[in-house]
N, C-alpha and C positions, 0 to 999 in steps of 0.2 A: 145559634146565637146571638135570639138578643140576654140569655144570663149572662157567656162570654165578657157581652160591651160592659152589663150592670156590676160582673162580680172582677174584672181580670182586674190588674193590679195599678193599671196603671190611667190616668185621667184623662179619656177622651174630649172630641166636640159630641163622637156622637152621647155619650155616657151624661155629660150635661145636660143637653135635650130632653131624653130621659128624661131626666134628674128633674126642671123648670118647667118641659109644656107638657108630660105622661106620669105626673103623680101616682095615678090609681091604675096603671098597666105598674109599674114598679113595684107599688104595694101586692100585687097580684107576684107577682115573678117573689117577692117573698113571702113572699105565701107556701107559693107550692116549695118554695128551697127549706124551711122549717119545718114541714109535712115530711118528703120528704128525705132531709138529711140532719134537720132538731136547729137546737139553737143553737148549736159550735161547729155551725158552718167552714166557719173563720178565723175558726182559732187551727193553730198547727202549730 
């Protein structure tokens, strides 16, 4: 659920709160995404 908020196509209040108030959590999610899916995750 957290990933769907962070990497979903729309900007939401929840995404904004995560990015502003929990940058370490966002960095952790980015690390997990890059580890499992590579740096090309958002290219499609």
